[in-house]
DSSP file (Angstrom, degrees, kcal/mol; ACC not computed):
  #  RESIDUE AA STRUCTURE BP1 BP2  ACC     N-H-->O    O-->H-N    N-H-->O    O-->H-N    TCO  KAPPA ALPHA  PHI   PSI    X-CA   Y-CA   Z-CA
    1    1 A X              0   0    0      0, 0.0     0, 0.0     0, 0.0     0, 0.0   0.000 360.0 360.0 360.0 135.7    0.0    0.0    0.0
    2    2 A X        -     0   0    0      1,-0.1     2,-1.7     2,-0.0     3,-0.1  -0.243 360.0-110.5 -59.7 147.8    1.3    3.6   -0.8
    3    3 A X     >  +     0   0    0      1,-0.2     4,-2.4     2,-0.1     3,-0.3  -0.642  41.6 179.3 -80.2  89.1    2.4    5.6    2.1
    4    4 A X  H  > S+     0   0    0     -2,-1.7     4,-2.6     1,-0.2    -1,-0.2   0.835  75.5  57.3 -68.9 -30.5   -0.4    8.1    1.8
    5    5 A X  H  > S+     0   0    0      2,-0.2     4,-2.5     1,-0.2    -1,-0.2   0.853 108.1  49.4 -68.3 -27.6    0.7   10.2    4.8
    6    6 A X  H  > S+     0   0    0     -3,-0.3     4,-3.0     2,-0.2    -2,-0.2   0.909 109.7  51.5 -65.3 -46.4    4.1   10.7    3.0
    7    7 A X  H  X S+     0   0    0     -4,-2.4     4,-2.6     2,-0.2     5,-0.2   0.942 111.4  47.2 -62.7 -42.5    2.4   11.7   -0.1
    8    8 A X  H  X S+     0   0    0     -4,-2.6     4,-2.8     1,-0.2     5,-0.3   0.956 111.4  50.0 -55.7 -50.5    0.3   14.2    1.8
    9    9 A X  H  X S+     0   0    0     -4,-2.5     4,-2.5     1,-0.2     5,-0.3   0.909 113.9  46.4 -57.8 -42.2    3.3   15.6    3.6
   10   10 A X  H  X S+     0   0    0     -4,-3.0     4,-2.2     1,-0.2     5,-0.2   0.916 113.1  48.4 -66.4 -42.2    5.2   16.0    0.2
   11   11 A X  H  X S+     0   0    0     -4,-2.6     4,-2.5    -5,-0.2    -2,-0.2   0.928 115.5  43.4 -59.1 -51.2    2.3   17.6   -1.6
   12   12 A X  H  X S+     0   0    0     -4,-2.8     4,-2.5    -5,-0.2    -2,-0.2   0.949 115.8  46.3 -66.2 -49.3    1.6   20.1    1.2
   13   13 A X  H  X S+     0   0    0     -4,-2.5     4,-2.8    -5,-0.3     5,-0.2   0.927 113.4  49.8 -63.4 -40.5    5.3   21.1    1.8
   14   14 A X  H  X S+     0   0    0     -4,-2.2     4,-3.1    -5,-0.3     5,-0.3   0.965 111.1  50.2 -62.6 -49.2    6.0   21.4   -2.0
   15   15 A X  H  X S+     0   0    0     -4,-2.5     4,-2.6     1,-0.2    -1,-0.2   0.913 113.4  45.6 -55.7 -45.7    2.9   23.7   -2.4
   16   16 A X  H  X S+     0   0    0     -4,-2.5     4,-2.3     2,-0.2    -1,-0.2   0.896 113.7  47.5 -63.4 -43.7    4.0   25.8    0.5
   17   17 A X  H  X S+     0   0    0     -4,-2.8     4,-2.2     2,-0.2    -2,-0.2   0.904 116.2  44.6 -58.4 -45.4    7.5   26.1   -0.7
   18   18 A X  H  X S+     0   0    0     -4,-3.1     4,-2.6    -5,-0.2    -2,-0.2   0.901 112.9  51.1 -67.6 -44.5    6.4   26.9   -4.3
   19   19 A X  H  X S+     0   0    0     -4,-2.6     4,-2.8    -5,-0.3    -1,-0.2   0.921 111.7  47.9 -58.2 -48.4    3.7   29.4   -3.1
   20   20 A X  H  X S+     0   0    0     -4,-2.3     4,-2.9     2,-0.2    -2,-0.2   0.916 113.0  46.9 -62.7 -45.1    6.3   31.2   -0.9
   21   21 A X  H  X S+     0   0    0     -4,-2.2     4,-1.9     2,-0.2    -2,-0.2   0.917 114.7  45.2 -69.1 -44.7    8.9   31.4   -3.6
   22   22 A X  H  X S+     0   0    0     -4,-2.6     4,-2.1     2,-0.2    -1,-0.2   0.922 114.6  50.3 -60.0 -43.7    6.5   32.6   -6.3
   23   23 A X  H  X S+     0   0    0     -4,-2.8     4,-2.8     1,-0.2     5,-0.2   0.941 110.1  49.5 -54.0 -51.6    5.0   35.2   -3.8
   24   24 A X  H  X S+     0   0    0     -4,-2.9     4,-2.4     1,-0.2    -1,-0.2   0.843 111.6  49.3 -62.2 -33.2    8.4   36.5   -2.8
   25   25 A X  H  X S+     0   0    0     -4,-1.9     4,-2.5     2,-0.2     5,-0.3   0.888 110.4  48.3 -67.8 -40.9    9.4   36.9   -6.4
   26   26 A X  H  X>S+     0   0    0     -4,-2.1     4,-2.3     2,-0.2     6,-1.3   0.867 113.4  49.0 -65.5 -38.2    6.2   38.7   -7.3
   27   27 A X  H  X5S+     0   0    0     -4,-2.8     4,-1.5     4,-0.3    -2,-0.2   0.971 114.6  45.0 -62.3 -49.9    6.6   41.1   -4.3
   28   28 A X  H  <5S+     0   0    0     -4,-2.4    -2,-0.2    -5,-0.2    -1,-0.2   0.872 124.1  31.8 -69.1 -36.3   10.3   41.8   -5.1
   29   29 A X  H  <5S+     0   0    0     -4,-2.5    -1,-0.2    -5,-0.2    -3,-0.2   0.874 138.8  11.4 -86.6 -38.7    9.8   42.4   -8.8
   30   30 A X  H  <5S-     0   0    0     -4,-2.3    -3,-0.2    -5,-0.3    -2,-0.2   0.454  89.9-119.8-122.2  -5.9    6.3   43.9   -9.1
   31   31 A X  S  <<S+     0   0    0     -4,-1.5    -4,-0.3    -5,-0.9     2,-0.2   0.728  77.8 108.6  73.2  16.8    5.1   44.8   -5.6
   32   32 A X        -     0   0    0     -6,-1.3     2,-0.3    -9,-0.1    -1,-0.3  -0.623  62.7-119.3-118.8 180.0    2.2   42.4   -5.9
   33   33 A X     >  -     0   0    0     -2,-0.2     4,-2.0    -7,-0.1     5,-0.1  -0.762  20.0-119.1-119.8 163.9    1.3   39.1   -4.3
   34   34 A X  H  > S+     0   0    0     -2,-0.3     4,-2.5     2,-0.2     5,-0.2   0.842 117.6  58.4 -67.1 -36.4    0.5   35.6   -5.6
   35   35 A X  H  > S+     0   0    0      2,-0.2     4,-1.8     1,-0.2    -1,-0.2   0.881 107.0  45.9 -59.1 -39.2   -2.9   36.0   -4.0
   36   36 A X  H  > S+     0   0    0      1,-0.2     4,-2.7     2,-0.2     5,-0.2   0.938 112.9  51.3 -68.8 -42.9   -3.6   39.2   -6.2
   37   37 A X  H  X S+     0   0    0     -4,-2.0     4,-2.7     1,-0.2    -2,-0.2   0.907 110.8  45.6 -62.6 -38.5   -2.3   37.4   -9.2
   38   38 A X  H  X S+     0   0    0     -4,-2.5     4,-1.8     1,-0.2    -1,-0.2   0.899 113.0  52.5 -70.4 -36.3   -4.6   34.3   -8.7
   39   39 A X  H  X S+     0   0    0     -4,-1.8     4,-2.3    -5,-0.2    -1,-0.2   0.890 109.5  48.0 -60.8 -45.0   -7.4   36.7   -8.0
   40   40 A X  H  X S+     0   0    0     -4,-2.7     4,-3.1     2,-0.2    -2,-0.2   0.885 107.8  56.8 -68.2 -38.8   -6.8   38.5  -11.3
   41   41 A X  H  X S+     0   0    0     -4,-2.7     4,-2.4    -5,-0.2    -1,-0.2   0.923 107.3  47.5 -53.2 -45.5   -6.6   35.3  -13.1
   42   42 A X  H  X S+     0   0    0     -4,-1.8     4,-2.0     2,-0.2     5,-0.2   0.948 113.7  46.5 -63.4 -50.5  -10.0   34.3  -12.0
   43   43 A X  H  X S+     0   0    0     -4,-2.3     4,-1.6     1,-0.2    -2,-0.2   0.905 113.5  49.3 -63.3 -42.6  -11.5   37.7  -12.9
   44   44 A X  H  < S+     0   0    0     -4,-3.1    -1,-0.2     2,-0.2    -2,-0.2   0.891 109.7  50.9 -58.5 -43.3   -9.8   37.6  -16.3
   45   45 A X  H  < S+     0   0    0     -4,-2.4    -2,-0.2     1,-0.2    -1,-0.2   0.815 118.5  38.1 -71.1 -31.3  -11.0   34.1  -17.2
   46   46 A X  H  < S-     0   0    0     -4,-2.0     2,-2.0    -5,-0.2    -1,-0.2   0.649  93.3-147.3 -95.8 -10.1  -14.6   34.9  -16.3
   47   47 A X  S  < S+     0   0    0     -4,-1.6    47,-0.4    -5,-0.2     2,-0.3  -0.384  83.6  22.2  81.2 -61.7  -14.5   38.5  -17.8
   48   48 A X  S    S+     0   0    0     -2,-2.0     2,-0.3    45,-0.1    45,-0.2  -0.991  82.0 160.2-132.8 138.1  -16.9   39.7  -15.1
   49   49 A X  B     -A   92   0A   0     43,-1.9    43,-3.2    -2,-0.3     2,-0.2  -0.922  32.0-119.7-153.1 173.9  -17.4   37.9  -11.8
   50   50 A X     >  -     0   0    0     -2,-0.3     4,-1.6    41,-0.2    41,-0.1  -0.690  38.6-103.6-112.5 170.8  -18.7   38.3   -8.2
   51   51 A X  H  > S+     0   0    0     39,-0.3     4,-2.6    -2,-0.2     5,-0.2   0.865 121.9  58.3 -56.5 -42.2  -16.7   37.8   -5.0
   52   52 A X  H  > S+     0   0    0      1,-0.2     4,-2.6     2,-0.2    -1,-0.2   0.866 101.5  53.8 -55.3 -39.8  -18.4   34.4   -4.6
   53   53 A X  H  > S+     0   0    0      2,-0.2     4,-3.0     1,-0.2     5,-0.3   0.924 109.5  47.9 -64.2 -40.9  -17.1   33.3   -7.9
   54   54 A X  H  X S+     0   0    0     -4,-1.6     4,-3.0     1,-0.2     5,-0.3   0.959 111.9  50.6 -63.0 -48.0  -13.5   34.2   -6.8
   55   55 A X  H  X>S+     0   0    0     -4,-2.6     5,-1.9     1,-0.2     4,-0.9   0.887 112.9  45.4 -56.5 -42.6  -14.0   32.4   -3.5
   56   56 A X  H ><5S+     0   0    0     -4,-2.6     3,-0.5     3,-0.2    -1,-0.2   0.952 114.4  46.4 -66.5 -49.2  -15.3   29.3   -5.2
   57   57 A X  H 3<5S+     0   0    0     -4,-3.0    -2,-0.2     1,-0.2    -1,-0.2   0.907 119.8  40.4 -66.9 -36.4  -12.5   29.2   -7.9
   58   58 A X  H 3<5S-     0   0    0     -4,-3.0    -1,-0.2    -5,-0.3    -2,-0.2   0.564 106.1-126.5 -89.8  -5.9   -9.7   29.8   -5.3
   59   59 A X  T <<5 +     0   0    0     -4,-0.9     2,-0.3    -3,-0.5    -3,-0.2   0.931  67.7 122.2  64.2  43.8  -11.2   27.6   -2.7
   60   60 A X      < -     0   0    0     -5,-1.9    -1,-0.2    -6,-0.2    -2,-0.1  -0.847  68.2 -79.5-132.1 173.5  -11.2   30.3    0.0
   61   61 A X     >  -     0   0    0     -2,-0.3     4,-2.4     1,-0.1     5,-0.2  -0.225  35.2-118.7 -71.4 157.3  -13.8   32.0    2.2
   62   62 A X  H  > S+     0   0    0      1,-0.2     4,-2.8     2,-0.2     5,-0.2   0.919 116.1  54.7 -59.6 -42.5  -16.0   34.8    0.8
   63   63 A X  H  > S+     0   0    0      1,-0.2     4,-2.0     2,-0.2    -1,-0.2   0.908 108.7  47.9 -57.1 -43.7  -14.5   37.1    3.4
   64   64 A X  H  > S+     0   0    0      1,-0.2     4,-1.7     2,-0.2    -1,-0.2   0.896 112.3  47.7 -70.1 -37.6  -11.0   36.4    2.2
   65   65 A X  H  X S+     0   0    0     -4,-2.4     4,-2.4     2,-0.2    -2,-0.2   0.896 109.5  54.0 -65.7 -37.4  -12.0   36.9   -1.4
   66   66 A X  H  X S+     0   0    0     -4,-2.8     4,-2.3     1,-0.2    -2,-0.2   0.909 108.6  49.4 -64.8 -41.6  -13.7   40.2   -0.6
   67   67 A X  H  X S+     0   0    0     -4,-2.0     4,-1.9     2,-0.2    -1,-0.2   0.835 110.1  51.4 -71.6 -30.2  -10.5   41.5    1.1
   68   68 A X  H  X S+     0   0    0     -4,-1.7     4,-2.1     2,-0.2    -1,-0.2   0.931 111.7  46.3 -63.7 -43.7   -8.5   40.4   -2.0
   69   69 A X  H  X S+     0   0    0     -4,-2.4     4,-2.8     1,-0.2    -2,-0.2   0.877 108.2  57.3 -66.3 -38.6  -10.9   42.3   -4.1
   70   70 A X  H  X S+     0   0    0     -4,-2.3     4,-2.2     1,-0.2    -1,-0.2   0.909 110.1  44.2 -54.8 -47.5  -10.7   45.3   -1.7
   71   71 A X  H  X S+     0   0    0     -4,-1.9     4,-1.8     2,-0.2    -2,-0.2   0.846 113.1  49.6 -72.2 -33.4   -6.9   45.4   -2.3
   72   72 A X  H  <>S+     0   0    0     -4,-2.1     5,-2.3     2,-0.2     6,-0.8   0.943 112.1  49.1 -67.1 -44.5   -7.1   45.0   -6.0
   73   73 A X  H ><5S+     0   0    0     -4,-2.8     3,-1.7     1,-0.2    -2,-0.2   0.923 110.2  51.6 -64.1 -46.7   -9.7   47.8   -6.2
   74   74 A X  H 3<5S+     0   0    0     -4,-2.2    -1,-0.2     1,-0.3    -2,-0.2   0.843 109.2  50.3 -54.8 -38.6   -7.5   50.0   -4.0
   75   75 A X  T 3<5S-     0   0    0     -4,-1.8    -1,-0.3    -5,-0.1    -2,-0.2   0.399 116.0-114.8 -88.3   4.9   -4.6   49.4   -6.3
   76   76 A X  T < 5S+     0   0    0     -3,-1.7    22,-0.4    -4,-0.3    21,-0.3   0.631  84.2 116.0  79.0  13.4   -6.6   50.3   -9.4
   77   77 A X  S   <S+     0   0    0     -5,-2.3    18,-1.7    -6,-0.2     2,-0.3   0.608  78.0  16.9 -92.6 -12.6   -6.4   46.9  -10.9
   78   78 A X  E     -B   94   0A   0     -6,-0.8     2,-0.4    16,-0.3    16,-0.2  -0.971  64.3-147.0-146.1 166.5  -10.1   46.1  -10.8
   79   79 A X  E     -B   93   0A   0     14,-2.4    14,-1.9    -2,-0.3     2,-0.4  -0.987   7.6-144.4-131.2 150.7  -13.5   47.8  -10.4
   80   80 A X  E     +B   92   0A   0     -2,-0.4     2,-0.3    12,-0.2    12,-0.2  -0.861  19.3 178.5-107.4 146.3  -16.8   46.9   -8.9
   81   81 A X  E     -B   91   0A   0     10,-2.1    10,-3.0    -2,-0.4    -2,-0.0  -0.965  40.6 -78.3-137.9 162.3  -20.1   47.9  -10.2
   82   82 A X  E     -B   90   0A   0     -2,-0.3     2,-0.9     8,-0.2     8,-0.2  -0.270  40.3-127.4 -60.8 141.9  -23.6   47.2   -9.3
   83   83 A X    >   -     0   0    0      6,-1.3     3,-1.2     3,-0.4     6,-0.2  -0.777  14.9-159.1 -88.6 109.0  -24.9   43.8  -10.2
   84   84 A X  T 3  S+     0   0    0     -2,-0.9     3,-0.2     1,-0.3    -1,-0.2   0.797  92.8  48.6 -64.0 -24.8  -28.2   44.5  -12.2
   85   85 A X  T 3  S+     0   0    0      1,-0.3     2,-0.3    -3,-0.1    -1,-0.3   0.657 122.9  26.3 -86.8 -15.7  -29.4   40.9  -11.4
   86   86 A X    X   -     0   0    0     -3,-1.2     3,-2.1     3,-0.2    -3,-0.4  -0.796  56.6-164.8-152.8  97.7  -28.6   40.9   -7.7
   87   87 A X  T 3  S+     0   0    0     -2,-0.3    -3,-0.1     1,-0.3    -1,-0.1   0.570  88.5  66.8 -66.7  -5.3  -28.5   44.0   -5.6
   88   88 A X  T 3  S+     0   0    0     -5,-0.1    -1,-0.3    -6,-0.0     2,-0.3   0.627 102.9  47.9 -83.0 -15.2  -26.7   42.1   -2.9
   89   89 A X  S <  S-     0   0    0     -3,-2.1    -6,-1.3    -6,-0.2     2,-0.3  -0.824  71.1-133.8-130.1 165.8  -23.6   41.6   -4.9
   90   90 A X  E     - B   0  82A   0     -2,-0.3     2,-0.4    -8,-0.2   -39,-0.3  -0.766  19.9-124.7-111.6 159.1  -21.2   43.6   -7.2
   91   91 A X  E     - B   0  81A   0    -10,-3.0   -10,-2.1    -2,-0.3     2,-0.4  -0.890  27.7-154.4-102.7 134.5  -19.8   42.7  -10.5
   92   92 A X  E     +AB  49  80A   0    -43,-3.2   -43,-1.9    -2,-0.4     2,-0.3  -0.915  18.3 166.3-116.7 132.2  -15.9   42.8  -10.7
   93   93 A X  E     - B   0  79A   0    -14,-1.9   -14,-2.4    -2,-0.4     2,-0.2  -0.983  36.6-104.2-142.1 157.8  -13.7   43.3  -13.8
   94   94 A X  E     - B   0  78A   0    -47,-0.4   -16,-0.3    -2,-0.3     2,-0.2  -0.539  29.6-140.9 -76.0 137.9  -10.2   44.1  -14.5
   95   95 A X     >  -     0   0    0    -18,-1.7     4,-2.7    -2,-0.2     3,-0.2  -0.504  36.3 -96.1 -89.5 172.2   -9.1   47.6  -15.5
   96   96 A X  H  > S+     0   0    0      1,-0.3     4,-1.7     2,-0.2     5,-0.2   0.898 129.6  52.6 -58.0 -36.8   -6.5   48.2  -18.2
   97   97 A X  H  > S+     0   0    0    -21,-0.3     4,-2.7     2,-0.2    -1,-0.3   0.902 110.0  49.6 -63.5 -38.9   -3.9   48.6  -15.4
   98   98 A X  H  > S+     0   0    0    -22,-0.4     4,-2.4    -3,-0.2    -2,-0.2   0.910 109.7  49.2 -67.9 -39.3   -5.1   45.2  -14.0
   99   99 A X  H  X S+     0   0    0     -4,-2.7     4,-1.7     2,-0.2    -1,-0.2   0.849 113.0  47.2 -70.5 -30.8   -4.8   43.6  -17.3
  100  100 A X  H  X S+     0   0    0     -4,-1.7     4,-2.6    -5,-0.2    -2,-0.2   0.885 113.5  48.5 -76.8 -43.8   -1.3   45.0  -17.8
  101  101 A X  H  X S+     0   0    0     -4,-2.7     4,-2.7     2,-0.2    -2,-0.2   0.870 108.9  54.4 -61.8 -36.6   -0.3   43.9  -14.2
  102  102 A X  H  X S+     0   0    0     -4,-2.4     4,-2.4     2,-0.2    -2,-0.2   0.918 108.1  48.9 -61.4 -47.5   -1.7   40.5  -14.9
  103  103 A X  H  X S+     0   0    0     -4,-1.7     4,-2.3     2,-0.2    -2,-0.2   0.956 114.9  44.8 -60.7 -52.2    0.4   40.1  -18.0
  104  104 A X  H  X S+     0   0    0     -4,-2.6     4,-1.9     1,-0.2    -2,-0.2   0.931 115.0  46.4 -56.8 -49.4    3.5   41.2  -16.1
  105  105 A X  H  X S+     0   0    0     -4,-2.7     4,-2.6     1,-0.2    -1,-0.2   0.813 109.3  54.8 -66.6 -35.2    2.9   39.0  -13.1
  106  106 A X  H  X S+     0   0    0     -4,-2.4     4,-2.8     2,-0.2     5,-0.2   0.914 106.7  51.8 -64.9 -41.8    2.1   36.0  -15.3
  107  107 A X  H  X S+     0   0    0     -4,-2.3     4,-2.3     1,-0.2    -2,-0.2   0.952 111.8  46.5 -56.3 -48.4    5.5   36.4  -17.1
  108  108 A X  H  X S+     0   0    0     -4,-1.9     4,-2.5     2,-0.2    -2,-0.2   0.923 112.4  50.6 -61.2 -43.3    7.2   36.4  -13.7
  109  109 A X  H  X S+     0   0    0     -4,-2.6     4,-3.1     1,-0.2     5,-0.2   0.947 110.3  49.7 -55.2 -53.7    5.2   33.4  -12.4
  110  110 A X  H  X S+     0   0    0     -4,-2.8     4,-2.0     1,-0.2    -1,-0.2   0.861 110.3  49.6 -57.3 -41.4    6.0   31.4  -15.5
  111  111 A X  H  X S+     0   0    0     -4,-2.3     4,-1.6    -5,-0.2    -1,-0.2   0.936 113.2  46.9 -67.2 -44.9    9.7   32.2  -15.2
  112  112 A X  H  X S+     0   0    0     -4,-2.5     4,-1.9     1,-0.2    -2,-0.2   0.929 112.3  49.9 -66.3 -44.9    9.7   31.2  -11.5
  113  113 A X  H  X S+     0   0    0     -4,-3.1     4,-2.4     1,-0.2    -1,-0.2   0.843 105.9  57.4 -55.3 -37.1    7.7   27.9  -12.3
  114  114 A X  H  X S+     0   0    0     -4,-2.0     4,-0.9    -5,-0.2    -1,-0.2   0.846 105.1  50.3 -64.4 -35.6   10.2   27.1  -15.0
  115  115 A X  H  < S+     0   0    0     -4,-1.6     4,-0.3     1,-0.2    -2,-0.2   0.918 115.2  43.7 -67.0 -40.5   12.9   27.2  -12.4
  116  116 A X  H  < S+     0   0    0     -4,-1.9     3,-0.3     1,-0.2    -2,-0.2   0.852 125.4  30.9 -71.6 -32.9   11.0   24.9  -10.1
  117  117 A X  H >< S+     0   0    0     -4,-2.4     3,-1.6     1,-0.2    -1,-0.2   0.354  90.3 100.3-109.6   2.9    9.8   22.4  -12.8
  118  118 A X  T 3< S+     0   0    0     -4,-0.9    -1,-0.2     1,-0.3    -2,-0.1   0.737  76.3  60.0 -65.1 -24.7   12.8   22.8  -15.1
  119  119 A X  T 3  S+     0   0    0     -4,-0.3    -1,-0.3    -3,-0.3     2,-0.3   0.468  98.0  68.2 -86.0  -2.9   14.4   19.5  -13.8
  120  120 A X  S <  S-     0   0    0     -3,-1.6     2,-0.1     1,-0.1    -3,-0.0  -0.753  88.1-102.6-113.7 161.0   11.5   17.3  -14.8
  121  121 A X     >  -     0   0    0     -2,-0.3     4,-2.0     1,-0.1     5,-0.1  -0.398  27.6-114.2 -79.0 162.5   10.3   16.3  -18.3
  122  122 A X  H  > S+     0   0    0      1,-0.2     4,-3.1     2,-0.2     5,-0.2   0.880 119.6  55.5 -56.5 -39.1    7.3   17.8  -20.0
  123  123 A X  H  > S+     0   0    0      2,-0.2     4,-2.8     1,-0.2    -1,-0.2   0.922 106.3  51.8 -59.5 -45.0    5.6   14.3  -19.8
  124  124 A X  H  > S+     0   0    0      2,-0.2     4,-2.4     1,-0.2     5,-0.3   0.958 112.1  44.6 -57.3 -51.4    6.1   14.4  -16.0
  125  125 A X  H  X S+     0   0    0     -4,-2.0     4,-2.7     1,-0.2    -2,-0.2   0.938 114.5  49.2 -58.1 -50.7    4.5   17.8  -15.6
  126  126 A X  H  X S+     0   0    0     -4,-3.1     4,-2.2     1,-0.2    -1,-0.2   0.890 112.6  48.2 -63.2 -36.1    1.6   16.8  -17.9
  127  127 A X  H  X S+     0   0    0     -4,-2.8     4,-1.9     2,-0.2    -1,-0.2   0.889 113.8  46.4 -67.7 -38.9    1.1   13.5  -15.9
  128  128 A X  H  X S+     0   0    0     -4,-2.4     4,-2.8     2,-0.2     5,-0.3   0.881 111.0  52.6 -70.6 -36.6    1.2   15.4  -12.5
  129  129 A X  H  X S+     0   0    0     -4,-2.7     4,-2.2    -5,-0.3    -2,-0.2   0.918 111.1  46.2 -63.3 -44.7   -1.2   18.0  -13.9
  130  130 A X  H  X S+     0   0    0     -4,-2.2     4,-2.1    -5,-0.2    -2,-0.2   0.877 112.6  50.9 -69.0 -39.2   -3.7   15.3  -15.0
  131  131 A X  H  X S+     0   0    0     -4,-1.9     4,-2.5     2,-0.2    -2,-0.2   0.957 111.8  45.8 -56.8 -57.1   -3.4   13.5  -11.7
  132  132 A X  H  X S+     0   0    0     -4,-2.8     4,-3.1     1,-0.2     5,-0.2   0.904 111.3  53.9 -59.6 -43.0   -4.0   16.6   -9.6
  133  133 A X  H  X S+     0   0    0     -4,-2.2     4,-2.4    -5,-0.3    -1,-0.2   0.943 110.0  46.1 -57.8 -49.4   -6.9   17.6  -11.9
  134  134 A X  H  X S+     0   0    0     -4,-2.1     4,-1.3     2,-0.2    -1,-0.2   0.883 112.1  51.6 -67.9 -38.2   -8.6   14.2  -11.4
  135  135 A X  H  X S+     0   0    0     -4,-2.5     4,-1.2     1,-0.2     3,-0.3   0.940 112.1  46.5 -57.2 -48.6   -8.0   14.4   -7.6
  136  136 A X  H  X S+     0   0    0     -4,-3.1     4,-0.6     1,-0.2     3,-0.3   0.891 108.1  55.5 -63.2 -39.4   -9.6   17.8   -7.4
  137  137 A X  H  < S+     0   0    0     -4,-2.4     3,-0.3     1,-0.3     4,-0.3   0.836 111.2  45.5 -63.7 -33.3  -12.5   16.7   -9.6
  138  138 A X  H >X S+     0   0    0     -4,-1.3     4,-1.0    -3,-0.3     3,-0.8   0.674  94.7  80.9 -83.2 -18.0  -13.1   13.9   -7.1
  139  139 A X  H >X S+     0   0    0     -4,-1.2     4,-2.3    -3,-0.3     3,-0.6   0.825  79.6  62.4 -60.4 -37.2  -12.8   16.1   -4.1
  140  140 A X  H 3X S+     0   0    0     -4,-0.6     4,-1.2    -3,-0.3    -1,-0.2   0.821 101.1  54.4 -61.2 -31.4  -16.3   17.7   -4.1
  141  141 A X  H <4 S+     0   0    0     -3,-0.8    -1,-0.3    -4,-0.3    -2,-0.2   0.836 113.7  42.6 -76.6 -26.8  -17.8   14.3   -3.5
  142  142 A X  H X< S+     0   0    0     -4,-1.0     3,-0.8    -3,-0.6    -2,-0.2   0.826 113.6  49.6 -79.3 -30.8  -15.6   13.9   -0.4
  143  143 A X  H 3< S+     0   0    0     -4,-2.3    -2,-0.2     1,-0.2    -3,-0.2   0.692 106.4  57.0 -76.7 -20.4  -16.0   17.3    0.9
  144  144 A X  T 3<        0   0    0     -4,-1.2    -1,-0.2    -5,-0.2    -2,-0.1   0.251 360.0 360.0 -97.2   9.4  -19.9   17.1    0.6
  145  145 A X    <         0   0    0     -3,-0.8    -1,-0.2    -5,-0.0    -2,-0.1   0.474 360.0 360.0 -94.2 360.0  -20.2   13.9    2.9
């Protein structure tokens, strides 16, 4: 039987180390955070979204997502507007400044990830991506029990 606690330990530790390295580089080079970048990626992918959408996509609390959007809005990278379909929520979209920062931050992130994954083959990266995607797809069944 595989050593599942060891697998868990390695996944979690690697994720923390990778997050910290990418976050530190984004802070040093662009003055932004990986959390900001991930939020901007969600907004960009959806075009327009709500705080709940960001929370769902990033698997964080609505309060945490709201604070991220507050910071993005304060920095001029996104704007909120009234949601015509639901007065209880706002619609969020990137500004031109936000789209430019997203492009710059994505380049920095890709470069950092290249350093971390440069020692493994493309096939290994694709296999790992497929495996993690499959595990995440199965997770809702486990978290809803």
